[in-house]
C-alpha positions in Angstrom: 1.8 18.0 7.4 -1.1 16.2 9.8 0.5 13.4 11.1 -1.7 11.1 14.0 -0.1 8.5 16.1 -2.5 5.6 15.8 -0.3 3.2 17.8 3.4 3.8 19.8 4.9 0.6 21.5 7.9 0.0 21.9 8.6 -2.3 18.5 6.1 -0.6 16.1 5.0 2.8 15.8 2.0 3.6 13.2 1.4 7.2 12.0 -1.5 8.5 9.9 -0.2 11.2 7.2 -2.3 13.2 5.3 -0.5 15.6 2.7 -2.1 18.9 1.3 0.7 19.9 -0.8 0.5 21.1 -4.7 2.4 21.4 -7.8 4.7 24.5 -7.3 5.1 23.8 -3.2 8.8 24.0 -1.9 10.5 20.5 -1.3 12.6 19.5 1.4 15.1 17.0 2.5 14.0 14.8 5.1 15.4 11.7 6.5 14.5 8.2 7.5 14.9 7.7 11.2 13.6 4.0 11.2 12.6 1.1 9.2 9.5 1.6 7.7 6.7 1.1 5.0 4.0 3.6 4.3 0.9 1.6 2.2 -0.4 4.8 -0.1 -4.3 4.8 0.6 -4.8 8.0 -1.7 -3.4 10.6 -4.0 0.2 10.6 -5.6 3.7 11.7 -4.9 7.1 11.1 -6.2 9.7 9.6 -3.7 13.0 10.8 -4.4 15.9 8.9 -2.9 19.1 7.2 -3.7 19.1 8.9 -7.0 16.0 7.4 -8.0 12.5 8.3 -8.6 9.3 6.9 -7.6 5.8 7.6 -8.4 3.6 7.0 -6.1 -0.2 6.1 -6.1 -2.9 4.2 -4.6 -1.8 1.1 -3.7 1.9 1.8 -3.7 4.2 1.4 -0.4 7.0 3.7 0.0 9.8 1.6 1.7 12.2 3.6 4.7 15.4 2.9 5.2 17.0 4.4 8.5 19.5 7.1 7.8 18.5 7.7 3.8 17.9 11.2 2.8 14.5 11.8 0.7 12.5 14.4 -1.1 8.9 13.8 -1.7 7.5 15.8 -4.6 4.0 16.8 -5.7 4.4 17.9 -9.3 1.3 16.2 -11.0 -1.6 15.9 -8.5 -3.5 18.7 -6.8 -5.4 17.0 -4.0 -2.5 15.7 -1.7 -2.0 12.6 -0.5 -2.8 10.3 2.4 -0.7 7.2 3.8 -0.7 4.8 6.6 3.1 4.1 8.0 4.3 1.4 10.2 7.4 1.8 11.9 9.5 -1.0 12.8 11.9 -0.8 16.0 15.5 -2.6 14.7 15.1 -5.6 16.5 11.4 -6.4 14.9 12.6 -5.2 11.7 15.7 -7.8 12.1 13.4 -10.4 12.9 11.5 -10.1 9.4 14.4 -11.7 8.0 14.4 -8.9 5.2 18.2 -8.1 3.7 19.0 -4.8 4.2 19.4 -4.1 0.4 15.3 -5.0 0.4 14.7 -2.0 2.9 16.4 0.1 0.1 13.8 -0.7 -2.5 12.6 3.0 -1.9 8.9 2.3 -3.7 7.1 -0.8 -4.6 4.4 -0.5 -7.1 0.3 -1.8 -6.5 1.4 -5.6 -5.8 -2.7 -7.3 -5.0 -0.6 -9.5 -2.5 0.7 -6.2 -0.4 -2.7 -4.2 -0.8 -5.1 -6.7 0.6 -2.7 -6.9 3.8 -2.5 -3.0 3.7 -6.1 -2.5 3.6 -6.5 -5.2 6.6 -4.1 -2.4 8.6 -6.7 0.1 7.1 -9.6 -1.3 8.3 -7.5 -2.0 12.1 -6.3 1.2 12.0 -10.7 2.3 11.7 -11.6 0.6 14.1 -13.5 -2.0 11.4 -11.7 -5.2 11.9 -11.7 -7.3 15.1 -7.5 -7.5 13.9 -5.3 -5.4 16.2 -3.5 -2.6 14.5 -0.2 -4.0 15.3 -1.1 -7.7 14.1 -1.8 -6.4 11.2 1.3 -4.1 10.6 2.7 -6.9 11.5 1.4 -9.2 8.6 2.3 -6.3 5.8 5.7 -6.1 7.4 5.7 -10.3 6.3 4.2 -10.7 3.2 6.7 -7.7 1.9 9.4 -9.5 3.3 8.4 -12.5 1.4 7.2 -11.4 -2.0 10.3 -8.2 -2.5 13.1 -10.6 -1.2 13.4 -12.5 -4.4 14.5 -9.6 -6.3 14.5 -5.7 -6.8 12.2 -4.3 -8.9 13.8 -1.2 -11.3 12.4 1.6 -13.1 13.3 3.0 -16.4 13.4 6.7 -16.1 10.7 8.6 -17.9 10.5 12.7 -18.5 8.4 15.0 -16.3 5.7 15.0 -18.9 5.4 11.3 -19.5 5.4 11.0 -15.5 2.6 13.2 -15.0 0.3 11.5 -17.6 1.2 8.1 -15.7 0.3 9.6 -12.5 -2.9 10.8 -14.1 -3.8 8.1 -15.7 -3.7 6.1 -12.1 -5.8 8.9 -10.6 -8.3 8.4 -13.1 -8.1 4.5 -12.8 -8.4 4.5 -9.3 -11.5 6.8 -8.9 -13.4 5.2 -12.0 -12.5 1.7 -10.8 -15.9 0.6 -10.5 -16.8 1.0 -14.0 -16.0 -1.0 -17.5 -12.9 0.4 -18.8 -11.0 -0.6 -21.7 -7.2 0.5 -22.3 -8.9 2.8 -25.3 -10.7 4.8 -23.1 -8.1 5.5 -20.5 -5.6 6.2 -22.9 -8.2 8.7 -24.5 -8.1 10.4 -21.2 -4.5 11.4 -21.4 -4.8 12.1 -24.9 -2.2 9.6 -26.1 -2.5 6.1 -28.4 -3.2 2.9 -26.5 -0.2 1.1 -27.7 2.2 4.5 -26.4 0.0 4.7 -23.2 0.1 0.8 -21.8 4.3 1.4 -22.8 4.5 4.7 -20.9 2.2 3.4 -17.9 4.5 0.6 -17.1 7.3 2.4 -17.7 6.1 4.8 -14.8 4.2 2.7 -12.6 6.2 -0.5 -12.6 2.6 -2.4 -13.8 0.1 -2.1 -16.6 -3.0 -0.1 -16.6 -4.9 -3.7 -16.6 -3.3 -4.7 -13.4 -3.6 -1.6 -12.0 -7.7 -1.2 -12.3 -7.8 -4.9 -11.1 -5.6 -4.4 -8.2 -7.8 -0.8 -7.7 -11.0 -3.1 -7.0 -9.5 -5.7 -4.9 -7.9 -2.9 -2.8 -11.7 -1.7 -1.9 -13.1 -5.3 -2.0 -10.2 -6.0 0.8 -11.7 -3.0 2.9 -15.2 -3.8 2.0 -14.7 -7.4 3.2 -13.9 -6.3 6.5 -17.5 -5.7 7.3 -18.8 -8.1 7.7 -22.4 -6.6 7.8 -21.9 -6.9 3.8 -22.4 -9.8 1.4 -20.0 -11.1 -0.6 -21.9 -10.6 -3.5 -23.2 -7.4 -2.8 -18.8 -6.5 -2.8 -18.0 -8.0 -6.1 -20.2 -5.7 -7.4 -19.7 -2.9 -5.7 -16.6 -2.6 -6.6 -16.7 -3.5 -10.4 -16.5 -7.2 -11.1 -19.1 -7.9 -13.6 -19.0 -11.5 -13.0 -18.9 -13.3 -9.1 -16.7 -15.9 -10.0 -13.9 -13.9 -11.9 -14.1 -11.8 -8.6 -13.4 -14.9 -6.4 -10.9 -16.3 -8.5 -9.1 -12.6 -9.1 -9.2 -12.4 -5.1 -8.1 -15.7 -4.3 -5.1 -15.5 -6.9 -4.3 -12.0 -5.2 -4.7 -12.9 -1.3 -4.2 -16.7 -1.3 -7.8 -17.2 -0.2 -11.2 -16.8 -1.1 -13.2 -13.9 0.0 -14.8 -15.6 2.4 -11.6 -17.2 3.7 -9.7 -13.8 4.0 -12.5 -12.9 6.6 -11.5 -16.1 8.5 -7.9 -16.0 8.2 -8.1 -12.4 9.4 -9.0 -14.1 13.0 -6.6 -16.8 12.9 -3.8 -14.3 12.6 -4.5 -13.1 15.2 -3.3 -15.2 18.2 0.2 -16.0 16.5 0.9 -12.4 15.1 0.3 -11.1 18.7 3.0 -13.8 19.9 5.7 -12.7 17.8 4.9 -8.7 18.4 4.7 -9.8 22.6 8.2 -11.4 22.4 10.0 -8.0 20.8 8.8 -6.0 23.9 10.1 -6.1 27.5 8.2 -7.7 29.9 7.5 -4.7 31.7 6.4 -2.9 28.5 4.0 -5.9 28.2 2.0 -5.6 31.4 1.1 -1.4 30.9 -0.2 -2.4 27.5 -2.2 -5.3 28.3 -3.7 -8.1 26.5 -5.8 -7.7 23.8 -7.9 -10.6 24.5 
């Protein structure tokens, strides 16, 4: 699996993972070395940890806990997957105030509040945002701590065939999210009734098909909004919102700010998040790293 380290600091490391595994490839046991949050930006894979299996699709998070053994599977998708993985040192992880059990969540479904923060980190990784990658990583971690600490989400188990159908539907929705899509259309793509499809999709992936469709659109919108040369109205229609006011309302519910405010908040968060990160670095490391301002 090609791994590119995008940032290596004393308290925080960011890696880019690109996996090309296919169905039928052998699996093997791996072990988490640290606390981590991995954002699935493309593709799909299964994640088995602590006796549970999580089907992760674009927009999901993989949560790593030090010492946990896990297996990644690729039974349902030919195209591999890509992740942005953020690793936290012990003191930095502790400073987030997350209960130990929360770090054992395993997988988190596509949640809009987390996806917009994760897409900001992805934009920082690609150099299309003026927010530092370490800053964006902390922002995502803080949002994760805030949202998930209230309670863990448990999944009802499903058979391999059902999991494959749900993943195939999610991949199809992600690829066609800019189009007008209703429940009947996507259910027909996987060959089952809309009612059964709705129950199946929600049971396996933890969100409804419509929620996933909206969140796919929001995920792309968050990326495009980082490019300030794009008009916000153009972003809304490009990602699949047919009504601009609906886009503004939906994005505001997800991010807590308007699309325009999201652009501004990325700048305002810089100094606060950099100060938090700096306080976790030894003074000598700060001297070597230099200032980002």
